[in-house]
N, CA and C atoms of all chains as a GROMACS GRO file, in nm:
protein
  573
    1MET      N    1  -1.024  -3.378  -1.245
    1MET     CA    2  -1.051  -3.235  -1.261
    1MET      C    3  -0.963  -3.159  -1.162
    2ALA      N    4  -0.870  -3.082  -1.214
    2ALA     CA    5  -0.780  -3.007  -1.125
    2ALA      C    6  -0.851  -2.886  -1.070
    3SER      N    7  -0.806  -2.838  -0.957
    3SER     CA    8  -0.866  -2.721  -0.896
    3SER      C    9  -0.843  -2.599  -0.986
    4ASP      N   10  -0.950  -2.524  -1.015
    4ASP     CA   11  -0.935  -2.410  -1.105
    4ASP      C   12  -0.869  -2.292  -1.039
    5ILE      N   13  -0.910  -2.262  -0.918
    5ILE     CA   14  -0.841  -2.153  -0.850
    5ILE      C   15  -0.745  -2.216  -0.753
    6GLY      N   16  -0.623  -2.166  -0.754
    6GLY     CA   17  -0.531  -2.217  -0.655
    6GLY      C   18  -0.488  -2.097  -0.577
    7LEU      N   19  -0.390  -2.121  -0.493
    7LEU     CA   20  -0.335  -2.011  -0.416
    7LEU      C   21  -0.203  -1.970  -0.482
    8ASP      N   22  -0.188  -2.008  -0.610
    8ASP     CA   23  -0.066  -1.976  -0.687
    8ASP      C   24  -0.025  -1.831  -0.676
    9SER      N   25  -0.125  -1.743  -0.693
    9SER     CA   26  -0.096  -1.600  -0.694
    9SER      C   27  -0.047  -1.549  -0.559
   10LEU      N   28  -0.069  -1.629  -0.453
   10LEU     CA   29  -0.031  -1.583  -0.319
   10LEU      C   30   0.103  -1.640  -0.273
   11ILE      N   31   0.163  -1.725  -0.358
   11ILE     CA   32   0.293  -1.785  -0.319
   11ILE      C   33   0.396  -1.675  -0.300
   12ASP      N   34   0.474  -1.686  -0.192
   12ASP     CA   35   0.577  -1.589  -0.155
   12ASP      C   36   0.521  -1.453  -0.114
   13GLN      N   37   0.388  -1.445  -0.098
   13GLN     CA   38   0.327  -1.321  -0.048
   13GLN      C   39   0.299  -1.337   0.100
   14THR      N   40   0.284  -1.224   0.167
   14THR     CA   41   0.245  -1.229   0.308
   14THR      C   42   0.095  -1.246   0.312
   15ILE      N   43   0.051  -1.346   0.389
   15ILE     CA   44  -0.092  -1.374   0.396
   15ILE      C   45  -0.139  -1.378   0.540
   16SER      N   46  -0.269  -1.359   0.557
   16SER     CA   47  -0.331  -1.363   0.688
   16SER      C   48  -0.429  -1.479   0.686
   17VAL      N   49  -0.408  -1.578   0.772
   17VAL     CA   50  -0.492  -1.696   0.772
   17VAL      C   51  -0.586  -1.692   0.892
   18ILE      N   52  -0.713  -1.722   0.870
   18ILE     CA   53  -0.806  -1.738   0.981
   18ILE      C   54  -0.834  -1.887   0.992
   19THR      N   55  -0.803  -1.942   1.109
   19THR     CA   56  -0.820  -2.086   1.128
   19THR      C   57  -0.955  -2.116   1.191
   20ASN      N   58  -0.993  -2.243   1.188
   20ASN     CA   59  -1.125  -2.283   1.240
   20ASN      C   60  -1.141  -2.261   1.390
   21ASP      N   61  -1.030  -2.252   1.463
   21ASP     CA   62  -1.042  -2.227   1.607
   21ASP      C   63  -1.040  -2.077   1.637
   22GLY      N   64  -1.047  -1.994   1.534
   22GLY     CA   65  -1.059  -1.850   1.554
   22GLY      C   66  -0.928  -1.776   1.565
   23ARG      N   67  -0.818  -1.843   1.530
   23ARG     CA   68  -0.687  -1.776   1.537
   23ARG      C   69  -0.656  -1.703   1.407
   24ASN      N   70  -0.570  -1.601   1.421
   24ASN     CA   71  -0.528  -1.525   1.304
   24ASN      C   72  -0.376  -1.541   1.293
   25ILE      N   73  -0.329  -1.605   1.188
   25ILE     CA   74  -0.186  -1.630   1.171
   25ILE      C   75  -0.138  -1.559   1.045
   26VAL      N   76  -0.033  -1.480   1.059
   26VAL     CA   77   0.022  -1.404   0.947
   26VAL      C   78   0.159  -1.461   0.911
   27GLY      N   79   0.183  -1.483   0.782
   27GLY     CA   80   0.313  -1.535   0.742
   27GLY      C   81   0.329  -1.532   0.591
   28VAL      N   82   0.441  -1.586   0.542
   28VAL     CA   83   0.467  -1.589   0.398
   28VAL      C   84   0.430  -1.727   0.345
   29LEU      N   85   0.345  -1.732   0.244
   29LEU     CA   86   0.300  -1.860   0.190
   29LEU      C   87   0.409  -1.921   0.102
   30ARG      N   88   0.457  -2.037   0.140
   30ARG     CA   89   0.561  -2.103   0.062
   30ARG      C   90   0.504  -2.216  -0.022
   31GLY      N   91   0.399  -2.281   0.028
   31GLY     CA   92   0.342  -2.392  -0.050
   31GLY      C   93   0.203  -2.426  -0.005
   32PHE      N   94   0.133  -2.502  -0.090
   32PHE     CA   95  -0.003  -2.545  -0.059
   32PHE      C   96  -0.032  -2.669  -0.143
   33ASP      N   97  -0.143  -2.736  -0.112
   33ASP     CA   98  -0.184  -2.849  -0.195
   33ASP      C   99  -0.335  -2.847  -0.213
   34GLN      N  100  -0.388  -2.948  -0.278
   34GLN     CA  101  -0.532  -2.953  -0.309
   34GLN      C  102  -0.619  -2.956  -0.184
   35ALA      N  103  -0.564  -3.004  -0.074
   35ALA     CA  104  -0.643  -3.011   0.049
   35ALA      C  105  -0.634  -2.880   0.128
   36THR      N  106  -0.570  -2.779   0.066
   36THR     CA  107  -0.545  -2.649   0.128
   36THR      C  108  -0.453  -2.657   0.249
   37ASN      N  109  -0.370  -2.763   0.260
   37ASN     CA  110  -0.264  -2.762   0.361
   37ASN      C  111  -0.172  -2.647   0.321
   38LEU      N  112  -0.119  -2.573   0.418
   38LEU     CA  113  -0.035  -2.458   0.385
   38LEU      C  114   0.102  -2.468   0.451
   39ILE      N  115   0.203  -2.417   0.382
   39ILE     CA  116   0.334  -2.400   0.445
   39ILE      C  117   0.353  -2.250   0.461
   40LEU      N  118   0.368  -2.208   0.586
   40LEU     CA  119   0.378  -2.066   0.616
   40LEU      C  120   0.513  -2.036   0.678
   41ASP      N  121   0.587  -1.945   0.618
   41ASP     CA  122   0.720  -1.911   0.667
   41ASP      C  123   0.715  -1.781   0.746
   42GLU      N  124   0.807  -1.766   0.843
   42GLU     CA  125   0.818  -1.643   0.923
   42GLU      C  126   0.683  -1.602   0.980
   43CYS      N  127   0.608  -1.697   1.032
   43CYS     CA  128   0.475  -1.660   1.074
   43CYS      C  129   0.464  -1.624   1.221
   44HIS      N  130   0.361  -1.545   1.246
   44HIS     CA  131   0.332  -1.507   1.384
   44HIS      C  132   0.180  -1.506   1.402
   45GLU      N  133   0.138  -1.528   1.526
   45GLU     CA  134  -0.005  -1.526   1.554
   45GLU      C  135  -0.041  -1.389   1.610
   46ARG      N  136  -0.152  -1.335   1.565
   46ARG     CA  137  -0.202  -1.208   1.620
   46ARG      C  138  -0.316  -1.240   1.714
   47VAL      N  139  -0.296  -1.213   1.842
   47VAL     CA  140  -0.397  -1.242   1.942
   47VAL      C  141  -0.472  -1.114   1.975
   48TYR      N  142  -0.604  -1.117   1.950
   48TYR     CA  143  -0.688  -1.000   1.976
   48TYR      C  144  -0.757  -1.015   2.110
   49SER      N  145  -0.763  -0.905   2.186
   49SER     CA  146  -0.841  -0.908   2.309
   49SER      C  147  -0.906  -0.773   2.328
   50THR      N  148  -1.009  -0.773   2.412
   50THR     CA  149  -1.080  -0.646   2.436
   50THR      C  150  -1.008  -0.563   2.540
   51LYS      N  151  -0.922  -0.628   2.618
   51LYS     CA  152  -0.858  -0.556   2.729
   51LYS      C  153  -0.726  -0.491   2.687
   52ALA      N  154  -0.648  -0.560   2.601
   52ALA     CA  155  -0.516  -0.507   2.562
   52ALA      C  156  -0.509  -0.501   2.410
   53GLY      N  157  -0.407  -0.436   2.358
   53GLY     CA  158  -0.389  -0.430   2.213
   53GLY      C  159  -0.352  -0.567   2.157
   54VAL      N  160  -0.325  -0.572   2.027
   54VAL     CA  161  -0.294  -0.699   1.962
   54VAL      C  162  -0.157  -0.750   2.006
   55GLU      N  163  -0.153  -0.877   2.046
   55GLU     CA  164  -0.028  -0.938   2.087
   55GLU      C  165   0.024  -1.023   1.972
   56GLN      N  166   0.152  -1.012   1.935
   56GLN     CA  167   0.206  -1.091   1.824
   56GLN      C  168   0.302  -1.197   1.878
   57LEU      N  169   0.268  -1.324   1.855
   57LEU     CA  170   0.351  -1.435   1.901
   57LEU      C  171   0.428  -1.494   1.784
   58VAL      N  172   0.560  -1.494   1.792
   58VAL     CA  173   0.641  -1.545   1.682
   58VAL      C  174   0.636  -1.697   1.678
   59LEU      N  175   0.613  -1.753   1.556
   59LEU     CA  176   0.599  -1.897   1.543
   59LEU      C  177   0.710  -1.962   1.459
   60GLY      N  178   0.748  -1.899   1.349
   60GLY     CA  179   0.853  -1.957   1.265
   60GLY      C  180   0.796  -2.022   1.140
   61LEU      N  181   0.843  -2.144   1.109
   61LEU     CA  182   0.799  -2.214   0.987
   61LEU      C  183   0.692  -2.317   1.026
   62TYR      N  184   0.573  -2.302   0.973
   62TYR     CA  185   0.462  -2.386   1.012
   62TYR      C  186   0.396  -2.455   0.894
   63ILE      N  187   0.338  -2.573   0.920
   63ILE     CA  188   0.245  -2.634   0.825
   63ILE      C  189   0.109  -2.628   0.893
   64ILE      N  190   0.011  -2.572   0.823
   64ILE     CA  191  -0.124  -2.570   0.879
   64ILE      C  192  -0.208  -2.667   0.796
   65ARG      N  193  -0.273  -2.759   0.863
   65ARG     CA  194  -0.352  -2.861   0.793
   65ARG      C  195  -0.478  -2.797   0.733
   66GLY      N  196  -0.507  -2.834   0.611
   66GLY     CA  197  -0.619  -2.777   0.536
   66GLY      C  198  -0.753  -2.785   0.606
   67ASP      N  199  -0.775  -2.892   0.683
   67ASP     CA  200  -0.900  -2.911   0.759
   67ASP      C  201  -0.932  -2.790   0.842
   68ASN      N  202  -0.826  -2.726   0.891
   68ASN     CA  203  -0.837  -2.622   0.989
   68ASN      C  204  -0.839  -2.480   0.933
   69ILE      N  205  -0.834  -2.470   0.800
   69ILE     CA  206  -0.824  -2.338   0.736
   69ILE      C  207  -0.962  -2.283   0.703
   70GLY      N  208  -0.984  -2.155   0.736
   70GLY     CA  209  -1.110  -2.088   0.702
   70GLY      C  210  -1.088  -1.991   0.588
   71VAL      N  211  -1.005  -1.890   0.614
   71VAL     CA  212  -0.981  -1.785   0.515
   71VAL      C  213  -0.832  -1.764   0.495
   72VAL      N  214  -0.791  -1.747   0.369
   72VAL     CA  215  -0.653  -1.710   0.339
   72VAL      C  216  -0.659  -1.574   0.270
   73GLY      N  217  -0.612  -1.471   0.340
   73GLY     CA  218  -0.623  -1.336   0.286
   73GLY      C  219  -0.488  -1.281   0.243
   74GLU      N  220  -0.488  -1.206   0.133
   74GLU     CA  221  -0.364  -1.144   0.087
   74GLU      C  222  -0.344  -1.018   0.171
   75LEU      N  223  -0.237  -1.011   0.246
   75LEU     CA  224  -0.213  -0.898   0.335
   75LEU      C  225  -0.152  -0.783   0.256
   76ASP      N  226  -0.218  -0.668   0.260
   76ASP     CA  227  -0.165  -0.550   0.195
   76ASP      C  228  -0.069  -0.484   0.295
   77GLU      N  229   0.062  -0.495   0.268
   77GLU     CA  230   0.164  -0.448   0.364
   77GLU      C  231   0.148  -0.300   0.396
   78GLU      N  232   0.106  -0.223   0.294
   78GLU     CA  233   0.090  -0.078   0.315
   78GLU      C  234  -0.020  -0.051   0.416
   79LEU      N  235  -0.136  -0.116   0.394
   79LEU     CA  236  -0.250  -0.098   0.484
   79LEU      C  237  -0.214  -0.148   0.623
   80ASP      N  238  -0.139  -0.258   0.625
   80ASP     CA  239  -0.104  -0.318   0.752
   80ASP      C  240  -0.012  -0.228   0.833
   81SER      N  241   0.081  -0.159   0.766
   81SER     CA  242   0.175  -0.072   0.837
   81SER      C  243   0.104   0.052   0.892
   82ASN      N  244  -0.012   0.086   0.833
   82ASN     CA  245  -0.089   0.199   0.884
   82ASN      C  246  -0.169   0.164   1.009
   83LEU      N  247  -0.180   0.036   1.038
   83LEU     CA  248  -0.256  -0.006   1.154
   83LEU      C  249  -0.173   0.010   1.279
   84ASN      N  250  -0.237   0.058   1.387
   84ASN     CA  251  -0.167   0.065   1.514
   84ASN      C  252  -0.214  -0.053   1.598
   85LEU      N  253  -0.144  -0.166   1.581
   85LEU     CA  254  -0.188  -0.290   1.644
   85LEU      C  255  -0.190  -0.283   1.796
   86SER      N  256  -0.097  -0.207   1.854
   86SER     CA  257  -0.087  -0.204   2.000
   86SER      C  258  -0.207  -0.136   2.065
   87SER      N  259  -0.284  -0.060   1.984
   87SER     CA  260  -0.401   0.005   2.042
   87SER      C  261  -0.531  -0.054   1.989
   88LEU      N  262  -0.518  -0.163   1.912
   88LEU     CA  263  -0.638  -0.223   1.851
   88LEU      C  264  -0.696  -0.329   1.945
   89CYS      N  265  -0.818  -0.302   1.992
   89CYS     CA  266  -0.885  -0.398   2.080
   89CYS      C  267  -1.004  -0.456   2.007
   90ALA      N  268  -1.023  -0.585   2.020
   90ALA     CA  269  -1.138  -0.650   1.956
   90ALA      C  270  -1.163  -0.784   2.024
   91HIS      N  271  -1.288  -0.830   2.010
   91HIS     CA  272  -1.318  -0.964   2.058
   91HIS      C  273  -1.245  -1.064   1.970
   92PRO      N  274  -1.195  -1.172   2.028
   92PRO     CA  275  -1.133  -1.275   1.945
   92PRO      C  276  -1.239  -1.335   1.851
   93LEU      N  277  -1.194  -1.386   1.737
   93LEU     CA  278  -1.287  -1.447   1.641
   93LEU      C  279  -1.348  -1.573   1.701
   94LYS      N  280  -1.472  -1.600   1.661
   94LYS     CA  281  -1.538  -1.720   1.712
   94LYS      C  282  -1.486  -1.843   1.637
   95PRO      N  283  -1.490  -1.959   1.702
   95PRO     CA  284  -1.451  -2.080   1.630
   95PRO      C  285  -1.560  -2.119   1.530
   96VAL      N  286  -1.519  -2.193   1.428
   96VAL     CA  287  -1.614  -2.238   1.324
   96VAL      C  288  -1.698  -2.350   1.380
   97VAL      N  289  -1.830  -2.338   1.359
   97VAL     CA  290  -1.921  -2.443   1.402
   97VAL      C  291  -1.987  -2.500   1.277
   98HIS      N  292  -1.967  -2.630   1.251
   98HIS     CA  293  -2.020  -2.688   1.127
   98HIS      C  294  -2.168  -2.722   1.138
   99MET      N  295  -2.173  -3.033  -0.934
   99MET     CA  296  -2.136  -2.963  -1.058
   99MET      C  297  -2.227  -2.845  -1.087
  100LEU      N  298  -2.356  -2.860  -1.048
  100LEU     CA  299  -2.454  -2.757  -1.080
  100LEU      C  300  -2.418  -2.626  -1.014
  101PHE      N  301  -2.388  -2.631  -0.884
  101PHE     CA  302  -2.356  -2.508  -0.812
  101PHE      C  303  -2.223  -2.450  -0.856
  102PHE      N  304  -2.130  -2.535  -0.893
  102PHE     CA  305  -2.002  -2.489  -0.947
  102PHE      C  306  -2.028  -2.408  -1.074
  103SER      N  307  -2.110  -2.462  -1.165
  103SER     CA  308  -2.143  -2.392  -1.288
  103SER      C  309  -2.219  -2.264  -1.259
  104TYR      N  310  -2.310  -2.270  -1.162
  104TYR     CA  311  -2.389  -2.153  -1.126
  104TYR      C  312  -2.300  -2.041  -1.074
  105PHE      N  313  -2.207  -2.074  -0.987
  105PHE     CA  314  -2.115  -1.972  -0.934
  105PHE      C  315  -2.026  -1.915  -1.044
  106LYS      N  316  -1.988  -1.999  -1.139
  106LYS     CA  317  -1.904  -1.949  -1.250
  106LYS      C  318  -1.977  -1.839  -1.326
  107GLU      N  319  -2.111  -1.852  -1.336
  107GLU     CA  320  -2.191  -1.748  -1.401
  107GLU      C  321  -2.190  -1.619  -1.323
  108LEU      N  322  -2.167  -1.629  -1.191
  108LEU     CA  323  -2.174  -1.510  -1.105
  108LEU      C  324  -2.040  -1.438  -1.091
  109VAL      N  325  -1.935  -1.488  -1.158
  109VAL     CA  326  -1.803  -1.424  -1.146
  109VAL      C  327  -1.815  -1.278  -1.193
  110GLY      N  328  -1.760  -1.188  -1.113
  110GLY     CA  329  -1.768  -1.046  -1.145
  110GLY      C  330  -1.875  -0.975  -1.066
  111LYS      N  331  -1.967  -1.051  -1.006
  111LYS     CA  332  -2.076  -0.988  -0.928
  111LYS      C  333  -2.031  -0.968  -0.783
  112GLU      N  334  -2.102  -0.876  -0.714
  112GLU     CA  335  -2.075  -0.850  -0.572
  112GLU      C  336  -2.154  -0.950  -0.490
  113VAL      N  337  -2.083  -1.019  -0.401
  113VAL     CA  338  -2.153  -1.112  -0.313
  113VAL      C  339  -2.108  -1.090  -0.170
  114THR      N  340  -2.186  -1.141  -0.075
  114THR     CA  341  -2.147  -1.138   0.065
  114THR      C  342  -2.144  -1.281   0.113
  115VAL      N  343  -2.029  -1.324   0.163
  115VAL     CA  344  -2.014  -1.461   0.209
  115VAL      C  345  -2.020  -1.461   0.361
  116GLU      N  346  -2.116  -1.537   0.417
  116GLU     CA  347  -2.124  -1.549   0.562
  116GLU      C  348  -2.062  -1.682   0.599
  117LEU      N  349  -1.966  -1.677   0.692
  117LEU     CA  350  -1.893  -1.797   0.731
  117LEU      C  351  -1.951  -1.862   0.854
  118LYS      N  352  -1.908  -1.983   0.881
  118LYS     CA  353  -1.959  -2.058   0.996
  118LYS      C  354  -1.907  -2.007   1.130
  119ASN      N  355  -1.816  -1.905   1.126
  119ASN     CA  356  -1.775  -1.844   1.252
  119ASN      C  357  -1.843  -1.707   1.267
  120ASP      N  358  -1.950  -1.687   1.189
  120ASP     CA  359  -2.033  -1.566   1.191
  120ASP      C  360  -1.969  -1.445   1.123
  121LEU      N  361  -1.846  -1.459   1.075
  121LEU     CA  362  -1.782  -1.349   1.002
  121LEU      C  363  -1.851  -1.337   0.865
  122ALA      N  364  -1.875  -1.213   0.818
  122ALA     CA  365  -1.936  -1.194   0.686
  122ALA      C  366  -1.846  -1.102   0.605
  123ILE      N  367  -1.812  -1.145   0.482
  123ILE     CA  368  -1.720  -1.071   0.397
  123ILE      C  369  -1.788  -1.037   0.264
  124THR      N  370  -1.785  -0.910   0.227
  124THR     CA  371  -1.841  -0.867   0.099
  124THR      C  372  -1.727  -0.845   0.001
  125GLY      N  373  -1.749  -0.884  -0.124
  125GLY     CA  374  -1.646  -0.861  -0.224
  125GLY      C  375  -1.695  -0.900  -0.362
  126THR      N  376  -1.608  -0.881  -0.461
  126THR     CA  377  -1.642  -0.918  -0.598
  126THR      C  378  -1.596  -1.061  -0.620
  127LEU      N  379  -1.685  -1.145  -0.672
  127LEU     CA  380  -1.650  -1.285  -0.694
  127LEU      C  381  -1.547  -1.296  -0.806
  128HIS      N  382  -1.429  -1.341  -0.769
  128HIS     CA  383  -1.318  -1.351  -0.866
  128HIS      C  384  -1.318  -1.489  -0.932
  129SER      N  385  -1.331  -1.592  -0.848
  129SER     CA  386  -1.334  -1.728  -0.904
  129SER      C  387  -1.388  -1.827  -0.801
  130VAL      N  388  -1.420  -1.945  -0.853
  130VAL     CA  389  -1.474  -2.050  -0.768
  130VAL      C  390  -1.415  -2.180  -0.820
  131ASP      N  391  -1.409  -2.284  -0.737
  131ASP     CA  392  -1.358  -2.413  -0.786
  131ASP      C  393  -1.453  -2.526  -0.750
  132GLN      N  394  -1.413  -2.648  -0.784
  132GLN     CA  395  -1.498  -2.765  -0.766
  132GLN      C  396  -1.538  -2.789  -0.621
  133TYR      N  397  -1.460  -2.740  -0.526
  133TYR     CA  398  -1.494  -2.756  -0.385
  133TYR      C  399  -1.581  -2.640  -0.336
  134LEU      N  400  -1.617  -2.551  -0.430
  134LEU     CA  401  -1.688  -2.428  -0.399
  134LEU      C  402  -1.607  -2.339  -0.306
  135ASN      N  403  -1.472  -2.351  -0.314
  135ASN     CA  404  -1.384  -2.252  -0.252
  135ASN      C  405  -1.410  -2.124  -0.330
  136ILE      N  406  -1.404  -2.010  -0.262
  136ILE     CA  407  -1.437  -1.882  -0.324
  136ILE      C  408  -1.320  -1.786  -0.312
  137LYS      N  409  -1.289  -1.719  -0.421
  137LYS     CA  410  -1.188  -1.614  -0.416
  137LYS      C  411  -1.260  -1.482  -0.437
  138LEU      N  412  -1.242  -1.389  -0.342
  138LEU     CA  413  -1.308  -1.259  -0.352
  138LEU      C  414  -1.203  -1.150  -0.367
  139GLU      N  415  -1.240  -1.044  -0.444
  139GLU     CA  416  -1.152  -0.928  -0.455
  139GLU      C  417  -1.219  -0.807  -0.397
  140ASN      N  418  -1.137  -0.709  -0.360
  140ASN     CA  419  -1.190  -0.584  -0.307
  140ASN      C  420  -1.277  -0.610  -0.184
  141THR      N  421  -1.224  -0.690  -0.092
  141THR     CA  422  -1.307  -0.736   0.019
  141THR      C  423  -1.316  -0.634   0.132
  142ARG      N  424  -1.432  -0.637   0.196
  142ARG     CA  425  -1.445  -0.562   0.320
  142ARG      C  426  -1.535  -0.645   0.411
  143VAL      N  427  -1.502  -0.643   0.538
  143VAL     CA  428  -1.581  -0.719   0.635
  143VAL      C  429  -1.709  -0.641   0.662
  144VAL      N  430  -1.819  -0.712   0.679
  144VAL     CA  431  -1.947  -0.646   0.699
  144VAL      C  432  -1.950  -0.560   0.825
  145ASP      N  433  -1.912  -0.615   0.939
  145ASP     CA  434  -1.911  -0.536   1.063
  145ASP      C  435  -1.765  -0.508   1.099
  146GLU      N  436  -1.708  -0.407   1.035
  146GLU     CA  437  -1.564  -0.382   1.049
  146GLU      C  438  -1.523  -0.345   1.190
  147ALA      N  439  -1.615  -0.283   1.263
  147ALA     CA  440  -1.582  -0.241   1.399
  147ALA      C  441  -1.567  -0.364   1.489
  148LYS      N  442  -1.652  -0.464   1.463
  148LYS     CA  443  -1.648  -0.584   1.546
  148LYS      C  444  -1.536  -0.679   1.501
  149TYR      N  445  -1.505  -0.676   1.371
  149TYR     CA  446  -1.404  -0.768   1.317
  149TYR      C  447  -1.292  -0.695   1.245
  150PRO      N  448  -1.203  -0.628   1.321
  150PRO     CA  449  -1.094  -0.554   1.255
  150PRO      C  450  -0.983  -0.649   1.210
  151HIS      N  451  -1.002  -0.779   1.226
  151HIS     CA  452  -0.898  -0.877   1.198
  151HIS      C  453  -0.855  -0.880   1.054
  152MET      N  454  -0.943  -0.831   0.964
  152MET     CA  455  -0.910  -0.840   0.821
  152MET      C  456  -0.899  -0.702   0.757
  153LEU      N  457  -0.865  -0.602   0.836
  153LEU     CA  458  -0.856  -0.465   0.783
  153LEU      C  459  -0.754  -0.451   0.672
  154SER      N  460  -0.642  -0.523   0.682
  154SER     CA  461  -0.537  -0.507   0.579
  154SER      C  462  -0.550  -0.608   0.466
  155VAL      N  463  -0.662  -0.680   0.463
  155VAL     CA  464  -0.681  -0.779   0.357
  155VAL      C  465  -0.783  -0.728   0.258
  156LYS      N  466  -0.742  -0.724   0.128
  156LYS     CA  467  -0.835  -0.676   0.026
  156LYS      C  468  -0.875  -0.786  -0.074
  157ASN      N  469  -0.796  -0.895  -0.075
  157ASN     CA  470  -0.832  -1.009  -0.161
  157ASN      C  471  -0.820  -1.133  -0.074
  158CYS      N  472  -0.917  -1.223  -0.084
  158CYS     CA  473  -0.902  -1.342  -0.001
  158CYS      C  474  -0.958  -1.467  -0.067
  159PHE      N  475  -0.911  -1.580  -0.016
  159PHE     CA  476  -0.953  -1.712  -0.057
  159PHE      C  477  -1.032  -1.769   0.060
  160ILE      N  478  -1.156  -1.810   0.035
  160ILE     CA  479  -1.239  -1.865   0.142
  160ILE      C  480  -1.262  -2.011   0.114
  161ARG      N  481  -1.226  -2.098   0.209
  161ARG     CA  482  -1.240  -2.242   0.191
  161ARG      C  483  -1.390  -2.276   0.190
  162GLY      N  484  -1.430  -2.357   0.094
  162GLY     CA  485  -1.571  -2.390   0.077
  162GLY      C  486  -1.634  -2.448   0.202
  163SER      N  487  -1.556  -2.524   0.278
  163SER     CA  488  -1.608  -2.592   0.397
  163SER      C  489  -1.650  -2.498   0.509
  164VAL      N  490  -1.607  -2.370   0.505
  164VAL     CA  491  -1.646  -2.279   0.613
  164VAL      C  492  -1.757  -2.183   0.573
  165VAL      N  493  -1.807  -2.199   0.450
  165VAL     CA  494  -1.914  -2.109   0.406
  165VAL      C  495  -2.048  -2.155   0.462
  166ARG      N  496  -2.123  -2.060   0.522
  166ARG     CA  497  -2.259  -2.090   0.566
  166ARG      C  498  -2.354  -2.041   0.457
  167TYR      N  499  -2.345  -1.912   0.420
  167TYR     CA  500  -2.431  -1.857   0.315
  167TYR      C  501  -2.350  -1.777   0.214
  168VAL      N  502  -2.401  -1.769   0.090
  168VAL     CA  503  -2.347  -1.676  -0.007
  168VAL      C  504  -2.465  -1.588  -0.046
  169GLN      N  505  -2.460  -1.459  -0.007
  169GLN     CA  506  -2.570  -1.368  -0.038
  169GLN      C  507  -2.547  -1.309  -0.176
  170LEU      N  508  -2.648  -1.326  -0.263
  170LEU     CA  509  -2.633  -1.288  -0.404
  170LEU      C  510  -2.710  -1.162  -0.437
  171PRO      N  511  -2.670  -1.094  -0.547
  171PRO     CA  512  -2.748  -0.979  -0.592
  171PRO      C  513  -2.885  -1.029  -0.638
  172PRO      N  514  -2.992  -0.951  -0.617
  172PRO     CA  515  -3.128  -0.996  -0.650
  172PRO      C  516  -3.143  -1.035  -0.796
  173ASP      N  517  -3.067  -0.966  -0.884
  173ASP     CA  518  -3.079  -0.998  -1.027
  173ASP      C  519  -2.978  -1.104  -1.069
  174GLY      N  520  -2.917  -1.170  -0.972
  174GLY     CA  521  -2.816  -1.270  -1.006
  174GLY      C  522  -2.875  -1.406  -1.038
  175VAL      N  523  -3.006  -1.419  -1.020
  175VAL     CA  524  -3.069  -1.549  -1.038
  175VAL      C  525  -3.161  -1.552  -1.159
  176ASP      N  526  -3.131  -1.642  -1.254
  176ASP     CA  527  -3.228  -1.666  -1.362
  176ASP      C  528  -3.302  -1.793  -1.322
  177VAL      N  529  -3.418  -1.773  -1.260
  177VAL     CA  530  -3.490  -1.884  -1.200
  177VAL      C  531  -3.520  -1.996  -1.298
  178ASP      N  532  -3.563  -1.961  -1.420
  178ASP     CA  533  -3.599  -2.064  -1.519
  178ASP      C  534  -3.480  -2.153  -1.553
  179ILE      N  535  -3.366  -2.090  -1.580
  179ILE     CA  536  -3.246  -2.168  -1.615
  179ILE      C  537  -3.205  -2.258  -1.498
  180LEU      N  538  -3.216  -2.204  -1.377
  180LEU     CA  539  -3.181  -2.281  -1.258
  180LEU      C  540  -3.274  -2.402  -1.243
  181HIS      N  541  -3.404  -2.378  -1.263
  181HIS     CA  542  -3.502  -2.487  -1.252
  181HIS      C  543  -3.471  -2.598  -1.352
  182ASP      N  544  -3.442  -2.558  -1.478
  182ASP     CA  545  -3.409  -2.657  -1.582
  182ASP      C  546  -3.287  -2.738  -1.542
  183ALA      N  547  -3.183  -2.667  -1.499
  183ALA     CA  548  -3.058  -2.734  -1.462
  183ALA      C  549  -3.080  -2.830  -1.345
  184THR      N  550  -3.164  -2.788  -1.250
  184THR     CA  551  -3.192  -2.873  -1.133
  184THR      C  552  -3.266  -2.998  -1.174
  185ARG      N  553  -3.362  -2.982  -1.264
  185ARG     CA  554  -3.439  -3.097  -1.311
  185ARG      C  555  -3.347  -3.195  -1.383
  186ARG      N  556  -3.256  -3.142  -1.465
  186ARG     CA  557  -3.163  -3.226  -1.538
  186ARG      C  558  -3.072  -3.302  -1.442
  187GLU      N  559  -3.026  -3.231  -1.342
  187GLU     CA  560  -2.936  -3.291  -1.243
  187GLU      C  561  -3.007  -3.402  -1.165
  188ALA      N  562  -3.134  -3.376  -1.129
  188ALA     CA  563  -3.212  -3.472  -1.052
  188ALA      C  564  -3.235  -3.599  -1.134
  189ARG      N  565  -3.261  -3.580  -1.264
  189ARG     CA  566  -3.284  -3.694  -1.354
  189ARG      C  567  -3.158  -3.777  -1.366
  190GLY      N  568  -3.046  -3.711  -1.368
  190GLY     CA  569  -2.918  -3.779  -1.388
  190GLY      C  570  -2.880  -3.874  -1.275
  191THR      N  571  -2.914  -3.840  -1.150
  191THR     CA  572  -2.872  -3.921  -1.034
  191THR      C  573  -2.957  -4.042  -1.006
   0.00000   0.00000   0.00000
């Protein structure tokens, strides 16, 4: 039985991934498999803190193992450009507890 | 299989998915698969002030393994049909 929903529609789109350790990684989805392993191109990590604005760390071409994936969100570039990340303060996301 | 079929019946309804990292996302159920991975459309985070991390995301794929709860509309449950299906499933195993 093949997976009915895939991430097909998100291929070559900019996506925002939330990982199990509470990180937020933004990049272009190049590939995926049934285990939800992802290939993310041109990616960067967005680090949230309560003291300073969002810090963006450039990562490059990454494979993220499916075990570690929580949410894969389609990033709306328009909405994203309206955000002022340098003034956005927030608590970092909590890690996933099974 | 039972829950997979049950969720397929709920496609198009508004649900709130609470994840194991305490994040809660409300959206319209777009699709579900055999792993109970969930695709939501028109998403908004429940406590947006606390979790601005997904402000620019309106459609998302949630891996089944991180779901804690799926909050359903009160009229989303046909108890009798569910009971029958559960009994059938229990007999089968």
